[in-house]
C-alpha positions as YAML, in Angstrom:
chain: A
units: angstrom
residues:
- id: 1
  name: UNK
  ca: [106.01, 85.15, 125.66]
- id: 2
  name: UNK
  ca: [104.18, 88.40, 126.42]
- id: 3
  name: UNK
  ca: [102.89, 90.43, 123.48]
- id: 4
  name: UNK
  ca: [104.90, 93.37, 124.80]
- id: 5
  name: UNK
  ca: [108.20, 91.47, 124.53]
- id: 6
  name: UNK
  ca: [110.22, 90.92, 121.39]
- id: 7
  name: UNK
  ca: [111.94, 87.55, 120.90]
- id: 8
  name: UNK
  ca: [115.72, 87.98, 120.61]
- id: 9
  name: UNK
  ca: [115.92, 86.04, 117.34]
- id: 10
  name: UNK
  ca: [113.34, 87.92, 115.27]
- id: 11
  name: UNK
  ca: [114.26, 88.03, 111.57]
- id: 12
  name: UNK
  ca: [114.89, 91.57, 110.37]
- id: 13
  name: UNK
  ca: [112.94, 92.76, 107.31]
- id: 14
  name: UNK
  ca: [114.89, 94.01, 104.30]
- id: 15
  name: UNK
  ca: [114.16, 97.11, 102.27]
- id: 16
  name: UNK
  ca: [112.57, 95.78, 99.10]
- id: 17
  name: UNK
  ca: [111.86, 99.25, 97.72]
- id: 18
  name: UNK
  ca: [108.09, 98.87, 98.23]
- id: 19
  name: UNK
  ca: [107.83, 102.28, 99.92]
- id: 20
  name: UNK
  ca: [110.20, 104.24, 97.68]
- id: 21
  name: UNK
  ca: [107.34, 105.89, 95.76]
- id: 22
  name: UNK
  ca: [105.61, 107.38, 98.81]
- id: 23
  name: UNK
  ca: [107.65, 110.55, 99.41]
- id: 24
  name: UNK
  ca: [105.72, 113.49, 98.01]
- id: 25
  name: UNK
  ca: [102.43, 111.61, 97.69]
- id: 26
  name: UNK
  ca: [99.26, 113.33, 98.81]
- id: 27
  name: UNK
  ca: [97.21, 111.47, 101.39]
- id: 28
  name: UNK
  ca: [94.27, 110.01, 99.47]
- id: 29
  name: UNK
  ca: [90.59, 110.82, 99.86]
- id: 30
  name: UNK
  ca: [90.09, 107.83, 102.15]
- id: 31
  name: UNK
  ca: [87.85, 107.87, 105.22]
- id: 32
  name: UNK
  ca: [88.66, 105.41, 108.03]
- id: 33
  name: UNK
  ca: [86.83, 104.68, 111.26]
- id: 34
  name: UNK
  ca: [88.67, 105.46, 114.48]
- id: 35
  name: UNK
  ca: [88.44, 103.58, 117.75]
- id: 36
  name: UNK
  ca: [86.43, 106.50, 119.14]
- id: 37
  name: UNK
  ca: [83.82, 106.01, 116.42]
- id: 38
  name: UNK
  ca: [84.58, 109.13, 114.41]
- id: 39
  name: UNK
  ca: [85.28, 109.09, 110.69]
- id: 40
  name: UNK
  ca: [88.76, 110.37, 109.79]
- id: 41
  name: UNK
  ca: [89.27, 111.79, 106.30]
- id: 42
  name: UNK
  ca: [92.99, 111.40, 105.68]
- id: 43
  name: UNK
  ca: [93.12, 113.89, 102.79]
- id: 44
  name: UNK
  ca: [91.75, 116.58, 105.12]
- id: 45
  name: UNK
  ca: [94.34, 116.17, 107.89]
- id: 46
  name: UNK
  ca: [95.94, 119.51, 108.63]
- id: 47
  name: UNK
  ca: [99.37, 120.03, 110.13]
- id: 48
  name: UNK
  ca: [101.90, 117.36, 110.97]
- id: 49
  name: UNK
  ca: [100.84, 113.70, 111.39]
- id: 50
  name: UNK
  ca: [102.62, 110.46, 112.17]
- id: 51
  name: UNK
  ca: [100.75, 107.54, 110.60]
- id: 52
  name: UNK
  ca: [102.22, 104.26, 111.74]
- id: 53
  name: UNK
  ca: [100.90, 101.36, 109.70]
- id: 54
  name: UNK
  ca: [101.16, 97.92, 111.26]
- id: 55
  name: UNK
  ca: [100.06, 94.33, 110.53]
- id: 56
  name: UNK
  ca: [97.93, 93.56, 113.60]
- id: 57
  name: UNK
  ca: [98.01, 93.91, 117.35]
- id: 58
  name: UNK
  ca: [97.80, 90.54, 119.09]
- id: 59
  name: UNK
  ca: [95.22, 89.87, 121.78]
- id: 60
  name: UNK
  ca: [96.11, 88.08, 125.02]
- id: 61
  name: UNK
  ca: [93.04, 85.84, 124.63]
- id: 62
  name: UNK
  ca: [93.93, 84.68, 121.09]
- id: 63
  name: UNK
  ca: [97.03, 82.91, 119.75]
- id: 64
  name: UNK
  ca: [99.13, 84.60, 117.11]
- id: 65
  name: UNK
  ca: [98.98, 82.98, 113.65]
- id: 66
  name: UNK
  ca: [101.29, 79.98, 113.18]
- id: 67
  name: UNK
  ca: [104.71, 81.12, 112.00]
- id: 68
  name: UNK
  ca: [104.09, 84.77, 112.97]
- id: 69
  name: UNK
  ca: [107.53, 85.25, 114.53]
- id: 70
  name: UNK
  ca: [109.24, 83.90, 111.41]
- id: 71
  name: UNK
  ca: [107.74, 86.57, 109.13]
- id: 72
  name: UNK
  ca: [110.27, 89.43, 108.97]
- id: 73
  name: UNK
  ca: [108.71, 92.54, 110.46]
- id: 74
  name: UNK
  ca: [105.43, 90.96, 111.60]
- id: 75
  name: UNK
  ca: [106.02, 90.72, 115.35]
- id: 76
  name: UNK
  ca: [106.14, 93.86, 117.46]
- id: 77
  name: UNK
  ca: [102.88, 95.79, 117.02]
- id: 78
  name: UNK
  ca: [102.26, 96.01, 120.76]
- id: 79
  name: UNK
  ca: [105.80, 97.28, 121.60]
- id: 80
  name: UNK
  ca: [105.53, 99.79, 118.75]
- id: 81
  name: UNK
  ca: [102.17, 101.09, 119.97]
- id: 82
  name: UNK
  ca: [103.45, 101.31, 123.55]
- id: 83
  name: UNK
  ca: [106.49, 103.28, 122.40]
- id: 84
  name: UNK
  ca: [104.27, 105.81, 120.63]
- id: 85
  name: UNK
  ca: [102.15, 105.93, 123.80]
- id: 86
  name: UNK
  ca: [105.18, 106.54, 126.01]
- id: 87
  name: UNK
  ca: [106.51, 109.29, 123.71]
- id: 88
  name: UNK
  ca: [103.14, 110.88, 122.99]
- id: 89
  name: UNK
  ca: [103.88, 114.05, 124.99]
- id: 90
  name: UNK
  ca: [107.12, 114.56, 123.04]
- id: 91
  name: UNK
  ca: [105.27, 114.18, 119.77]
- id: 92
  name: UNK
  ca: [102.63, 116.66, 120.90]
- id: 93
  name: UNK
  ca: [105.40, 119.11, 121.84]
- id: 94
  name: UNK
  ca: [106.60, 118.78, 118.24]
- id: 95
  name: UNK
  ca: [103.05, 119.58, 117.05]
- id: 96
  name: UNK
  ca: [102.64, 116.09, 115.60]
- id: 97
  name: UNK
  ca: [99.45, 114.07, 115.85]
- id: 98
  name: UNK
  ca: [99.51, 110.25, 115.80]
- id: 99
  name: UNK
  ca: [97.29, 107.60, 114.26]
- id: 100
  name: UNK
  ca: [97.94, 103.87, 114.14]
- id: 101
  name: UNK
  ca: [96.46, 102.11, 111.09]
- id: 102
  name: UNK
  ca: [95.85, 98.42, 110.42]
- id: 103
  name: UNK
  ca: [93.39, 96.17, 108.60]
- id: 104
  name: UNK
  ca: [91.94, 95.00, 111.92]
- id: 105
  name: UNK
  ca: [88.33, 95.66, 112.88]
- id: 106
  name: UNK
  ca: [87.41, 98.66, 115.01]
- id: 107
  name: UNK
  ca: [86.47, 96.22, 117.80]
- id: 108
  name: UNK
  ca: [89.93, 94.61, 117.79]
- id: 109
  name: UNK
  ca: [91.60, 97.99, 117.71]
- id: 110
  name: UNK
  ca: [89.38, 99.32, 120.50]
- id: 111
  name: UNK
  ca: [90.41, 96.35, 122.66]
- id: 112
  name: UNK
  ca: [94.08, 97.19, 122.04]
- id: 113
  name: UNK
  ca: [93.58, 100.91, 122.68]
- id: 114
  name: UNK
  ca: [91.91, 100.25, 126.02]
- id: 115
  name: UNK
  ca: [94.27, 97.49, 127.14]
- id: 116
  name: UNK
  ca: [97.41, 99.45, 126.21]
- id: 117
  name: UNK
  ca: [96.04, 102.82, 127.41]
- id: 118
  name: UNK
  ca: [96.81, 104.51, 124.10]
- id: 119
  name: UNK
  ca: [96.27, 108.30, 124.17]
- id: 120
  name: UNK
  ca: [95.67, 108.40, 120.40]
- id: 121
  name: UNK
  ca: [93.20, 106.74, 118.04]
- id: 122
  name: UNK
  ca: [93.72, 103.65, 115.92]
- id: 123
  name: UNK
  ca: [92.15, 103.66, 112.45]
- id: 124
  name: UNK
  ca: [90.56, 100.58, 110.91]
- id: 125
  name: UNK
  ca: [91.20, 99.90, 107.22]
- id: 126
  name: UNK
  ca: [89.49, 96.54, 106.77]
- id: 127
  name: UNK
  ca: [88.97, 97.28, 103.07]
- id: 128
  name: UNK
  ca: [92.65, 98.16, 102.47]
- id: 129
  name: UNK
  ca: [91.54, 101.52, 101.07]
- id: 130
  name: UNK
  ca: [94.71, 103.33, 102.08]
- id: 131
  name: UNK
  ca: [96.84, 100.44, 100.87]
- id: 132
  name: UNK
  ca: [95.24, 100.40, 97.44]
- id: 133
  name: UNK
  ca: [95.40, 104.19, 97.08]
- id: 134
  name: UNK
  ca: [99.07, 104.46, 98.04]
- id: 135
  name: UNK
  ca: [100.18, 100.97, 96.94]
- id: 136
  name: UNK
  ca: [101.37, 100.09, 100.43]
- id: 137
  name: UNK
  ca: [103.29, 96.83, 100.90]
- id: 138
  name: UNK
  ca: [101.28, 93.89, 102.27]
- id: 139
  name: UNK
  ca: [101.63, 90.21, 103.06]
- id: 140
  name: UNK
  ca: [99.19, 87.33, 103.43]
- id: 141
  name: UNK
  ca: [98.88, 84.93, 106.35]
- id: 142
  name: UNK
  ca: [96.04, 82.50, 107.09]
- id: 143
  name: UNK
  ca: [94.12, 83.99, 104.19]
- id: 144
  name: UNK
  ca: [94.28, 87.55, 105.56]
- id: 145
  name: UNK
  ca: [95.96, 90.46, 103.80]
- id: 146
  name: UNK
  ca: [97.90, 92.56, 106.32]
- id: 147
  name: UNK
  ca: [100.03, 95.66, 105.98]
- id: 148
  name: UNK
  ca: [103.77, 95.45, 106.27]
- id: 149
  name: UNK
  ca: [105.00, 97.75, 109.00]
- id: 150
  name: UNK
  ca: [105.86, 101.27, 107.85]
- id: 151
  name: UNK
  ca: [105.52, 104.77, 109.22]
- id: 152
  name: UNK
  ca: [104.60, 107.87, 107.26]
- id: 153
  name: UNK
  ca: [105.07, 111.47, 108.33]
- id: 154
  name: UNK
  ca: [102.63, 113.74, 106.55]
- id: 155
  name: UNK
  ca: [102.76, 117.53, 106.57]
- id: 156
  name: UNK
  ca: [99.70, 119.39, 105.26]
- id: 157
  name: UNK
  ca: [98.45, 116.16, 103.69]
- id: 158
  name: UNK
  ca: [101.66, 115.28, 101.85]
- id: 159
  name: UNK
  ca: [104.05, 112.45, 102.77]
- id: 160
  name: UNK
  ca: [107.41, 114.01, 103.65]
- id: 161
  name: UNK
  ca: [109.14, 111.03, 105.28]
- id: 162
  name: UNK
  ca: [108.80, 107.25, 105.34]
- id: 163
  name: UNK
  ca: [110.29, 104.68, 107.69]
- id: 164
  name: UNK
  ca: [110.44, 101.33, 105.91]
- id: 165
  name: UNK
  ca: [111.24, 98.75, 106.90]
- id: 166
  name: UNK
  ca: [110.65, 99.48, 110.58]
- id: 167
  name: UNK
  ca: [112.93, 97.41, 112.79]
- id: 168
  name: UNK
  ca: [113.08, 96.97, 115.66]
- id: 169
  name: UNK
  ca: [109.50, 98.21, 116.06]
- id: 170
  name: UNK
  ca: [109.93, 99.38, 119.65]
- id: 171
  name: UNK
  ca: [112.48, 101.98, 118.47]
- id: 172
  name: UNK
  ca: [110.27, 103.52, 115.78]
- id: 173
  name: UNK
  ca: [108.88, 106.29, 118.00]
- id: 174
  name: UNK
  ca: [112.42, 107.38, 118.90]
- id: 175
  name: UNK
  ca: [113.37, 107.40, 115.20]
- id: 176
  name: UNK
  ca: [110.33, 109.51, 114.35]
- id: 177
  name: UNK
  ca: [111.03, 112.01, 117.14]
- id: 178
  name: UNK
  ca: [114.68, 112.32, 116.08]
- id: 179
  name: UNK
  ca: [113.64, 113.02, 112.49]
- id: 180
  name: UNK
  ca: [110.99, 115.52, 113.54]
- id: 181
  name: UNK
  ca: [113.44, 117.39, 115.74]
- id: 182
  name: UNK
  ca: [115.97, 117.63, 112.90]
- id: 183
  name: UNK
  ca: [113.24, 118.60, 110.44]
- id: 184
  name: UNK
  ca: [111.91, 121.30, 112.76]
- id: 185
  name: UNK
  ca: [115.40, 122.69, 113.39]
- id: 186
  name: UNK
  ca: [116.19, 122.73, 109.67]
- id: 187
  name: UNK
  ca: [112.91, 124.46, 108.85]
- id: 188
  name: UNK
  ca: [113.52, 127.11, 111.54]
- id: 189
  name: UNK
  ca: [117.05, 127.67, 110.25]
- id: 190
  name: UNK
  ca: [115.80, 128.26, 106.72]
- id: 191
  name: UNK
  ca: [113.02, 130.60, 107.92]
- id: 192
  name: UNK
  ca: [115.42, 132.64, 110.03]
- id: 193
  name: UNK
  ca: [118.03, 132.84, 107.27]
- id: 194
  name: UNK
  ca: [120.62, 130.97, 109.35]
- id: 195
  name: UNK
  ca: [122.94, 128.30, 107.95]
...
């Protein structure tokens, strides 16, 4: 099956409460390397940012780990990335930047960015610096610690919304855009004194 397709019988992840503490958290003083080579200091991000955290993007020249499709929430990184790619203009219109974050190497992420034609950068967190700072949920497969899929919306460096668990992953960009539109409308209403 293509990496861009989702099997019809994927097990859905359940909300185990592992992201409940994130609302209101400040982005930590963590610096991650982007696929373009620049260093991104998360604590210094200004404005509105969508940070989608994912386990790993598969490569067409390498098999997925044994049992990957049976791990709830593991499969779907490529469809999720492609959805954020396809909705990138809408996110820009909402003044939201996008970063994808995983524990994969910059080289693996660069391969995915080029192959999938992503208009945004992927950030490499091989040392799980963000995960340790924010106590992000993880799982282990074939001896590797990977992030569970979740999406954070940060405004002025503070987490204002989380999506966890994310399922199905190819609908996450739509969910984020819907929330941002409602959030923007509500903020404008309050500013203008309307109810």
